[in-house]
A tleap script that builds the chain and sets N, CA, C and O, in Angstrom:
source leaprc.protein.ff14SB
mol = sequence {
  NMET PHE ASN ARG ARG GLY GLU LYS SER THR
  ALA SER GLY ARG TYR GLN GLN LEU TYR LEU
  TYR TRP PRO HIE TYR GLN LYS GLN LEU ALA
  LEU PRO ASP PHE SER PRO LEU SER GLN ASP
  LYS LEU ALA ILE GLN LEU ILE ARG GLU ARG
  GLY VAL ILE GLU ASP ILE LYS ALA GLY ARG
  ILE GLU ARG ALA ILE SER ARG CYS ARG ASN
  ILE TRP ALA SER LEU PRO GLY ALA GLY TYR
  GLY GLN ARG GLU HIE SER LEU ASP LYS LEU
  VAL THR VAL TRP ARG THR ALA GLY GLY VAL
  MET CGLU
}
set mol.1.N position { -1.064 12.181 -13.154 }
set mol.1.CA position { -0.452 12.660 -11.940 }
set mol.1.C position { 1.055 12.706 -12.146 }
set mol.1.O position { 1.623 11.858 -12.835 }
set mol.2.N position { 1.687 13.682 -11.556 }
set mol.2.CA position { 3.124 13.836 -11.684 }
set mol.2.C position { 3.750 13.913 -10.301 }
set mol.2.O position { 3.148 14.440 -9.365 }
set mol.3.N position { 4.971 13.379 -10.178 }
set mol.3.CA position { 5.676 13.506 -8.904 }
set mol.3.C position { 6.538 14.768 -8.934 }
set mol.3.O position { 6.476 15.542 -9.889 }
set mol.4.N position { 7.324 14.971 -7.909 }
set mol.4.CA position { 8.141 16.190 -7.805 }
set mol.4.C position { 9.169 16.306 -8.927 }
set mol.4.O position { 9.617 17.403 -9.258 }
set mol.5.N position { 9.530 15.185 -9.500 }
set mol.5.CA position { 10.503 15.196 -10.598 }
set mol.5.C position { 9.826 15.378 -11.955 }
set mol.5.O position { 10.493 15.363 -12.990 }
set mol.6.N position { 8.499 15.549 -11.951 }
set mol.6.CA position { 7.777 15.746 -13.194 }
set mol.6.C position { 7.476 14.465 -13.946 }
set mol.6.O position { 7.098 14.506 -15.117 }
set mol.7.N position { 7.639 13.338 -13.289 }
set mol.7.CA position { 7.379 12.049 -13.928 }
set mol.7.C position { 5.894 11.718 -13.848 }
set mol.7.O position { 5.252 11.941 -12.821 }
set mol.8.N position { 5.363 11.190 -14.928 }
set mol.8.CA position { 3.952 10.821 -14.983 }
set mol.8.C position { 3.737 9.491 -14.265 }
set mol.8.O position { 4.600 8.614 -14.287 }
set mol.9.N position { 2.585 9.355 -13.633 }
set mol.9.CA position { 2.235 8.124 -12.928 }
set mol.9.C position { 0.856 7.652 -13.370 }
set mol.9.O position { -0.020 8.459 -13.680 }
set mol.10.N position { 0.678 6.343 -13.396 }
set mol.10.CA position { -0.634 5.764 -13.700 }
set mol.10.C position { -1.343 5.317 -12.435 }
set mol.10.O position { -2.355 4.619 -12.506 }
set mol.11.N position { -0.824 5.711 -11.272 }
set mol.11.CA position { -1.418 5.307 -10.005 }
set mol.11.C position { -2.856 5.808 -9.906 }
set mol.11.O position { -3.145 6.970 -10.192 }
set mol.12.N position { -3.752 4.909 -9.495 }
set mol.12.CA position { -5.154 5.298 -9.367 }
set mol.12.C position { -5.845 4.457 -8.311 }
set mol.12.O position { -5.338 3.418 -7.887 }
set mol.13.N position { -7.013 4.926 -7.896 }
set mol.13.CA position { -7.807 4.194 -6.928 }
set mol.13.C position { -7.433 4.506 -5.499 }
set mol.13.O position { -6.571 5.342 -5.225 }
set mol.14.N position { -8.105 3.811 -4.589 }
set mol.14.CA position { -7.933 4.105 -3.164 }
set mol.14.C position { -6.554 3.764 -2.630 }
set mol.14.O position { -6.159 4.284 -1.586 }
set mol.15.N position { -5.810 2.903 -3.318 }
set mol.15.CA position { -4.459 2.539 -2.887 }
set mol.15.C position { -3.397 2.975 -3.885 }
set mol.15.O position { -2.242 2.558 -3.796 }
set mol.16.N position { -3.795 3.817 -4.837 }
set mol.16.CA position { -2.865 4.331 -5.839 }
set mol.16.C position { -2.078 3.209 -6.515 }
set mol.16.O position { -0.848 3.225 -6.565 }
set mol.17.N position { -2.820 2.245 -7.026 }
set mol.17.CA position { -2.221 1.112 -7.729 }
set mol.17.C position { -1.783 1.523 -9.125 }
set mol.17.O position { -2.467 2.299 -9.793 }
set mol.18.N position { -0.647 1.005 -9.563 }
set mol.18.CA position { -0.155 1.295 -10.902 }
set mol.18.C position { -0.871 0.424 -11.925 }
set mol.18.O position { -1.074 -0.772 -11.716 }
set mol.19.N position { -1.246 1.048 -13.032 }
set mol.19.CA position { -1.956 0.302 -14.076 }
set mol.19.C position { -1.112 -0.851 -14.616 }
set mol.19.O position { -1.659 -1.887 -14.994 }
set mol.20.N position { 0.179 -0.693 -14.657 }
set mol.20.CA position { 1.081 -1.728 -15.162 }
set mol.20.C position { 0.776 -3.101 -14.568 }
set mol.20.O position { 0.866 -4.113 -15.262 }
set mol.21.N position { 0.416 -3.137 -13.285 }
set mol.21.CA position { 0.198 -4.409 -12.589 }
set mol.21.C position { -1.255 -4.872 -12.593 }
set mol.21.O position { -1.538 -6.023 -12.262 }
set mol.22.N position { -2.175 -3.987 -12.963 }
set mol.22.CA position { -3.595 -4.313 -12.886 }
set mol.22.C position { -3.979 -5.538 -13.709 }
set mol.22.O position { -4.648 -6.416 -13.163 }
set mol.23.N position { -3.604 -5.663 -14.988 }
set mol.23.CA position { -4.046 -6.828 -15.769 }
set mol.23.C position { -3.640 -8.162 -15.137 }
set mol.23.O position { -4.425 -9.110 -15.130 }
set mol.24.N position { -2.425 -8.235 -14.612 }
set mol.24.CA position { -1.956 -9.471 -13.972 }
set mol.24.C position { -2.819 -9.825 -12.766 }
set mol.24.O position { -3.305 -10.950 -12.649 }
set mol.25.N position { -3.005 -8.864 -11.876 }
set mol.25.CA position { -3.759 -9.148 -10.653 }
set mol.25.C position { -5.247 -9.305 -10.916 }
set mol.25.O position { -5.924 -10.059 -10.217 }
set mol.26.N position { -5.755 -8.609 -11.905 }
set mol.26.CA position { -7.167 -8.787 -12.249 }
set mol.26.C position { -7.418 -10.238 -12.646 }
set mol.26.O position { -8.415 -10.838 -12.246 }
set mol.27.N position { -6.514 -10.790 -13.429 }
set mol.27.CA position { -6.655 -12.186 -13.852 }
set mol.27.C position { -6.395 -13.140 -12.685 }
set mol.27.O position { -7.188 -14.049 -12.440 }
set mol.28.N position { -5.296 -12.938 -11.970 }
set mol.28.CA position { -4.920 -13.828 -10.866 }
set mol.28.C position { -5.995 -13.913 -9.791 }
set mol.28.O position { -6.282 -14.993 -9.275 }
set mol.29.N position { -6.584 -12.780 -9.459 }
set mol.29.CA position { -7.561 -12.718 -8.369 }
set mol.29.C position { -9.005 -12.757 -8.860 }
set mol.29.O position { -9.940 -12.665 -8.064 }
set mol.30.N position { -9.180 -12.893 -10.165 }
set mol.30.CA position { -10.518 -12.920 -10.785 }
set mol.30.C position { -11.335 -11.694 -10.374 }
set mol.30.O position { -12.488 -11.808 -9.958 }
set mol.31.N position { -10.717 -10.533 -10.498 }
set mol.31.CA position { -11.376 -9.287 -10.120 }
set mol.31.C position { -12.259 -8.820 -11.271 }
set mol.31.O position { -11.772 -8.645 -12.388 }
set mol.32.N position { -13.551 -8.616 -11.016 }
set mol.32.CA position { -14.471 -8.268 -12.097 }
set mol.32.C position { -14.380 -6.815 -12.559 }
set mol.32.O position { -14.824 -6.478 -13.657 }
set mol.33.N position { -13.797 -5.948 -11.709 }
set mol.33.CA position { -13.800 -4.518 -11.997 }
set mol.33.C position { -12.782 -3.832 -11.095 }
set mol.33.O position { -12.013 -4.493 -10.397 }
set mol.34.N position { -12.783 -2.511 -11.114 }
set mol.34.CA position { -11.860 -1.736 -10.279 }
set mol.34.C position { -12.626 -1.080 -9.128 }
set mol.34.O position { -12.304 0.029 -8.701 }
set mol.35.N position { -13.635 -1.784 -8.642 }
set mol.35.CA position { -14.459 -1.283 -7.538 }
set mol.35.C position { -13.638 -1.233 -6.245 }
set mol.35.O position { -12.553 -1.812 -6.183 }
set mol.36.N position { -14.142 -0.551 -5.218 }
set mol.36.CA position { -13.440 -0.539 -3.937 }
set mol.36.C position { -13.136 -1.946 -3.407 }
set mol.36.O position { -12.054 -2.172 -2.864 }
set mol.37.N position { -14.063 -2.888 -3.552 }
set mol.37.CA position { -13.817 -4.248 -3.074 }
set mol.37.C position { -12.668 -4.898 -3.843 }
set mol.37.O position { -11.811 -5.543 -3.239 }
set mol.38.N position { -12.640 -4.740 -5.147 }
set mol.38.CA position { -11.549 -5.301 -5.951 }
set mol.38.C position { -10.218 -4.658 -5.574 }
set mol.38.O position { -9.193 -5.337 -5.512 }
set mol.39.N position { -10.234 -3.360 -5.325 }
set mol.39.CA position { -9.012 -2.675 -4.915 }
set mol.39.C position { -8.533 -3.174 -3.557 }
set mol.39.O position { -7.331 -3.330 -3.344 }
set mol.40.N position { -9.462 -3.425 -2.639 }
set mol.40.CA position { -9.095 -3.992 -1.337 }
set mol.40.C position { -8.425 -5.348 -1.510 }
set mol.40.O position { -7.391 -5.619 -0.899 }
set mol.41.N position { -9.011 -6.190 -2.338 }
set mol.41.CA position { -8.448 -7.527 -2.570 }
set mol.41.C position { -7.052 -7.439 -3.170 }
set mol.41.O position { -6.164 -8.204 -2.795 }
set mol.42.N position { -6.858 -6.517 -4.094 }
set mol.42.CA position { -5.546 -6.328 -4.699 }
set mol.42.C position { -4.533 -5.860 -3.658 }
set mol.42.O position { -3.421 -6.385 -3.600 }
set mol.43.N position { -4.899 -4.889 -2.845 }
set mol.43.CA position { -3.988 -4.387 -1.813 }
set mol.43.C position { -3.612 -5.486 -0.824 }
set mol.43.O position { -2.450 -5.601 -0.435 }
set mol.44.N position { -4.578 -6.283 -0.423 }
set mol.44.CA position { -4.295 -7.390 0.503 }
set mol.44.C position { -3.344 -8.392 -0.141 }
set mol.44.O position { -2.447 -8.912 0.522 }
set mol.45.N position { -3.535 -8.664 -1.425 }
set mol.45.CA position { -2.633 -9.577 -2.123 }
set mol.45.C position { -1.207 -9.028 -2.149 }
set mol.45.O position { -0.252 -9.772 -1.925 }
set mol.46.N position { -1.061 -7.752 -2.418 }
set mol.46.CA position { 0.271 -7.149 -2.430 }
set mol.46.C position { 0.924 -7.228 -1.054 }
set mol.46.O position { 2.120 -7.499 -0.944 }
set mol.47.N position { 0.149 -6.994 -0.021 }
set mol.47.CA position { 0.658 -7.101 1.351 }
set mol.47.C position { 1.043 -8.545 1.646 }
set mol.47.O position { 2.085 -8.805 2.248 }
set mol.48.N position { 0.210 -9.470 1.225 }
set mol.48.CA position { 0.490 -10.897 1.412 }
set mol.48.C position { 1.805 -11.279 0.719 }
set mol.48.O position { 2.614 -12.017 1.283 }
set mol.49.N position { 2.014 -10.779 -0.492 }
set mol.49.CA position { 3.230 -11.094 -1.240 }
set mol.49.C position { 4.485 -10.558 -0.567 }
set mol.49.O position { 5.573 -11.096 -0.774 }
set mol.50.N position { 4.353 -9.521 0.226 }
set mol.50.CA position { 5.498 -8.995 0.976 }
set mol.50.C position { 5.733 -9.791 2.257 }
set mol.50.O position { 6.715 -9.556 2.961 }
set mol.51.N position { 4.850 -10.718 2.558 }
set mol.51.CA position { 5.016 -11.574 3.727 }
set mol.51.C position { 4.812 -10.864 5.046 }
set mol.51.O position { 5.445 -11.212 6.043 }
set mol.52.N position { 3.932 -9.868 5.068 }
set mol.52.CA position { 3.769 -9.089 6.295 }
set mol.52.C position { 2.414 -9.254 6.969 }
set mol.52.O position { 2.117 -8.541 7.927 }
set mol.53.N position { 1.600 -10.161 6.498 }
set mol.53.CA position { 0.301 -10.378 7.149 }
set mol.53.C position { 0.504 -10.741 8.618 }
set mol.53.O position { -0.179 -10.203 9.490 }
set mol.54.N position { 1.424 -11.637 8.894 }
set mol.54.CA position { 1.677 -12.029 10.291 }
set mol.54.C position { 2.252 -10.872 11.097 }
set mol.54.O position { 1.940 -10.727 12.278 }
set mol.55.N position { 3.087 -10.049 10.474 }
set mol.55.CA position { 3.594 -8.861 11.172 }
set mol.55.C position { 2.442 -7.954 11.588 }
set mol.55.O position { 2.411 -7.454 12.713 }
set mol.56.N position { 1.505 -7.747 10.684 }
set mol.56.CA position { 0.353 -6.891 10.984 }
set mol.56.C position { -0.474 -7.493 12.115 }
set mol.56.O position { -0.841 -6.793 13.058 }
set mol.57.N position { -0.767 -8.776 12.025 }
set mol.57.CA position { -1.554 -9.441 13.070 }
set mol.57.C position { -0.860 -9.381 14.423 }
set mol.57.O position { -1.518 -9.287 15.459 }
set mol.58.N position { 0.478 -9.437 14.413 }
set mol.58.CA position { 1.245 -9.439 15.659 }
set mol.58.C position { 1.533 -8.028 16.176 }
set mol.58.O position { 2.159 -7.868 17.223 }
set mol.59.N position { 1.078 -7.004 15.447 }
set mol.59.CA position { 1.292 -5.640 15.901 }
set mol.59.C position { 2.639 -5.055 15.508 }
set mol.59.O position { 3.043 -4.017 16.033 }
set mol.60.N position { 3.334 -5.709 14.594 }
set mol.60.CA position { 4.621 -5.189 14.124 }
set mol.60.C position { 4.383 -4.276 12.911 }
set mol.60.O position { 4.894 -4.519 11.818 }
set mol.61.N position { 3.604 -3.238 13.137 }
set mol.61.CA position { 3.161 -2.370 12.049 }
set mol.61.C position { 4.318 -1.586 11.441 }
set mol.61.O position { 4.331 -1.358 10.231 }
set mol.62.N position { 5.278 -1.175 12.244 }
set mol.62.CA position { 6.419 -0.439 11.696 }
set mol.62.C position { 7.198 -1.311 10.716 }
set mol.62.O position { 7.621 -0.839 9.661 }
set mol.63.N position { 7.384 -2.561 11.060 }
set mol.63.CA position { 8.078 -3.491 10.163 }
set mol.63.C position { 7.258 -3.710 8.890 }
set mol.63.O position { 7.810 -3.734 7.789 }
set mol.64.N position { 5.963 -3.867 9.041 }
set mol.64.CA position { 5.090 -4.075 7.879 }
set mol.64.C position { 5.145 -2.874 6.941 }
set mol.64.O position { 5.231 -3.036 5.723 }
set mol.65.N position { 5.098 -1.684 7.499 }
set mol.65.CA position { 5.179 -0.472 6.681 }
set mol.65.C position { 6.504 -0.438 5.932 }
set mol.65.O position { 6.536 -0.156 4.734 }
set mol.66.N position { 7.576 -0.720 6.621 }
set mol.66.CA position { 8.895 -0.709 5.995 }
set mol.66.C position { 8.984 -1.703 4.844 }
set mol.66.O position { 9.571 -1.400 3.805 }
set mol.67.N position { 8.412 -2.875 5.021 }
set mol.67.CA position { 8.496 -3.914 3.996 }
set mol.67.C position { 7.549 -3.671 2.823 }
set mol.67.O position { 7.670 -4.322 1.785 }
set mol.68.N position { 6.612 -2.742 2.979 }
set mol.68.CA position { 5.667 -2.427 1.895 }
set mol.68.C position { 5.957 -1.094 1.221 }
set mol.68.O position { 5.253 -0.712 0.286 }
set mol.69.N position { 6.968 -0.389 1.672 }
set mol.69.CA position { 7.183 0.965 1.157 }
set mol.69.C position { 7.573 1.010 -0.315 }
set mol.69.O position { 7.423 2.050 -0.957 }
set mol.70.N position { 8.066 -0.090 -0.856 }
set mol.70.CA position { 8.385 -0.069 -2.284 }
set mol.70.C position { 7.129 -0.200 -3.146 }
set mol.70.O position { 7.195 -0.024 -4.363 }
set mol.71.N position { 5.993 -0.504 -2.533 }
set mol.71.CA position { 4.726 -0.604 -3.262 }
set mol.71.C position { 4.023 0.744 -3.304 }
set mol.71.O position { 3.524 1.161 -4.349 }
set mol.72.N position { 3.986 1.425 -2.160 }
set mol.72.CA position { 3.225 2.666 -2.039 }
set mol.72.C position { 4.148 3.852 -1.786 }
set mol.72.O position { 4.841 3.913 -0.771 }
set mol.73.N position { 4.143 4.791 -2.727 }
set mol.73.CA position { 5.043 5.940 -2.693 }
set mol.73.C position { 4.839 6.835 -1.481 }
set mol.73.O position { 5.750 7.579 -1.117 }
set mol.74.N position { 3.687 6.789 -0.851 }
set mol.74.CA position { 3.418 7.673 0.286 }
set mol.74.C position { 3.891 7.099 1.623 }
set mol.74.O position { 3.791 7.770 2.650 }
set mol.75.N position { 4.404 5.868 1.621 }
set mol.75.CA position { 4.910 5.297 2.870 }
set mol.75.C position { 6.293 5.871 3.170 }
set mol.75.O position { 7.049 6.171 2.246 }
set mol.76.N position { 6.633 6.029 4.453 }
set mol.76.CA position { 7.919 6.628 4.812 }
set mol.76.C position { 9.094 5.818 4.265 }
set mol.76.O position { 9.141 4.593 4.376 }
set mol.77.N position { 10.035 6.544 3.673 }
set mol.77.CA position { 11.225 5.901 3.131 }
set mol.77.C position { 11.054 5.313 1.745 }
set mol.77.O position { 11.957 4.642 1.244 }
set mol.78.N position { 9.909 5.553 1.113 }
set mol.78.CA position { 9.664 4.983 -0.215 }
set mol.78.C position { 10.650 5.531 -1.246 }
set mol.78.O position { 11.146 4.788 -2.093 }
set mol.79.N position { 10.929 6.818 -1.170 }
set mol.79.CA position { 11.939 7.402 -2.041 }
set mol.79.C position { 11.536 7.616 -3.483 }
set mol.79.O position { 12.396 7.652 -4.363 }
set mol.80.N position { 10.245 7.757 -3.746 }
set mol.80.CA position { 9.788 7.969 -5.118 }
set mol.80.C position { 9.653 9.446 -5.487 }
set mol.80.O position { 9.213 9.770 -6.590 }
set mol.81.N position { 10.024 10.337 -4.579 }
set mol.81.CA position { 9.934 11.759 -4.873 }
set mol.81.C position { 8.555 12.346 -4.666 }
set mol.81.O position { 8.289 13.479 -5.069 }
set mol.82.N position { 7.680 11.583 -4.042 }
set mol.82.CA position { 6.341 12.085 -3.740 }
set mol.82.C position { 6.237 12.320 -2.238 }
set mol.82.O position { 7.084 11.877 -1.463 }
set mol.83.N position { 5.183 13.023 -1.848 }
set mol.83.CA position { 4.987 13.290 -0.418 }
set mol.83.C position { 4.832 11.973 0.329 }
set mol.83.O position { 4.021 11.125 -0.043 }
set mol.84.N position { 5.614 11.816 1.378 }
set mol.84.CA position { 5.542 10.608 2.206 }
set mol.84.C position { 4.934 10.953 3.560 }
set mol.84.O position { 5.243 11.993 4.142 }
set mol.85.N position { 4.078 10.083 4.049 }
set mol.85.CA position { 3.532 10.238 5.394 }
set mol.85.C position { 4.616 9.864 6.398 }
set mol.85.O position { 5.456 9.009 6.119 }
set mol.86.N position { 4.597 10.495 7.551 }
set mol.86.CA position { 5.571 10.149 8.584 }
set mol.86.C position { 5.158 8.842 9.257 }
set mol.86.O position { 3.975 8.508 9.326 }
set mol.87.N position { 6.141 8.122 9.744 }
set mol.87.CA position { 5.860 6.882 10.459 }
set mol.87.C position { 5.010 7.166 11.690 }
set mol.87.O position { 4.091 6.408 11.999 }
set mol.88.N position { 5.311 8.252 12.395 }
set mol.88.CA position { 4.523 8.608 13.582 }
set mol.88.C position { 3.050 8.792 13.241 }
set mol.88.O position { 2.177 8.331 13.975 }
set mol.89.N position { 2.773 9.466 12.127 }
set mol.89.CA position { 1.382 9.687 11.718 }
set mol.89.C position { 0.696 8.359 11.421 }
set mol.89.O position { -0.439 8.139 11.845 }
set mol.90.N position { 1.368 7.478 10.701 }
set mol.90.CA position { 0.768 6.190 10.350 }
set mol.90.C position { 0.528 5.326 11.586 }
set mol.90.O position { -0.498 4.654 11.684 }
set mol.91.N position { 1.460 5.343 12.518 }
set mol.91.CA position { 1.283 4.579 13.757 }
set mol.91.C position { 0.111 5.148 14.552 }
set mol.91.O position { -0.666 4.391 15.134 }
set mol.92.N position { -0.024 6.462 14.583 }
set mol.92.CA position { -1.155 7.087 15.277 }
set mol.92.C position { -2.474 6.668 14.645 }
set mol.92.O position { -3.422 6.333 15.356 }
set mol.93.N position { -2.546 6.683 13.327 }
set mol.93.CA position { -3.762 6.252 12.628 }
set mol.93.C position { -4.044 4.787 12.940 }
set mol.93.O position { -5.193 4.420 13.187 }
set mol.94.N position { -3.018 3.951 12.932 }
set mol.94.CA position { -3.142 2.522 13.247 }
set mol.94.C position { -3.743 2.331 14.640 }
set mol.94.O position { -4.693 1.569 14.819 }
set mol.95.N position { -3.177 3.035 15.621 }
set mol.95.CA position { -3.666 2.902 17.002 }
set mol.95.C position { -5.089 3.444 17.145 }
set mol.95.O position { -5.912 2.847 17.839 }
set mol.96.N position { -5.380 4.561 16.500 }
set mol.96.CA position { -6.714 5.158 16.558 }
set mol.96.C position { -7.762 4.210 15.989 }
set mol.96.O position { -8.900 4.172 16.458 }
set mol.97.N position { -7.369 3.448 14.976 }
set mol.97.CA position { -8.288 2.489 14.348 }
set mol.97.C position { -8.407 1.193 15.151 }
set mol.97.O position { -9.129 0.280 14.751 }
set mol.98.N position { -7.703 1.111 16.279 }
set mol.98.CA position { -7.804 -0.070 17.127 }
set mol.98.C position { -6.660 -1.046 16.977 }
set mol.98.O position { -6.667 -2.116 17.586 }
set mol.99.N position { -5.675 -0.686 16.167 }
set mol.99.CA position { -4.515 -1.563 15.995 }
set mol.99.C position { -3.660 -1.591 17.249 }
set mol.99.O position { -3.552 -0.594 17.963 }
set mol.100.N position { -3.064 -2.721 17.505 }
set mol.100.CA position { -2.183 -2.868 18.663 }
set mol.100.C position { -0.748 -2.984 18.177 }
set mol.100.O position { -0.485 -3.411 17.053 }
set mol.101.N position { 0.168 -2.597 19.045 }
set mol.101.CA position { 1.589 -2.654 18.729 }
set mol.101.C position { 2.236 -3.763 19.541 }
set mol.101.O position { 1.813 -4.072 20.655 }
set mol.102.N position { 3.252 -4.342 18.968 }
set mol.102.CA position { 3.997 -5.398 19.670 }
set mol.102.C position { 4.734 -4.809 20.842 }
set mol.102.O position { 5.422 -5.530 21.564 }
savepdb mol mol.pdb
quit
């Protein structure tokens, strides 16, 4: 995959995780494979490391998105030269899925 600047990416899976980090997290989290469940566990760990689990639980989704944008290129303000989703769209998806806002 290439971004707008023509740079190659190793991002893969449902959360577009970079291969560079996979070996570390596979070992740390004892992930047996790259299945959807393993990818979910990895994504949750990355969110946990950003310290935003409580923000998400409290409905501070905009803050959580902002604090995670350096992980996922498609989050608003990520600045990786790839298509970014708008904050309004993400908040709408959050609310549609039953998420509450502070």
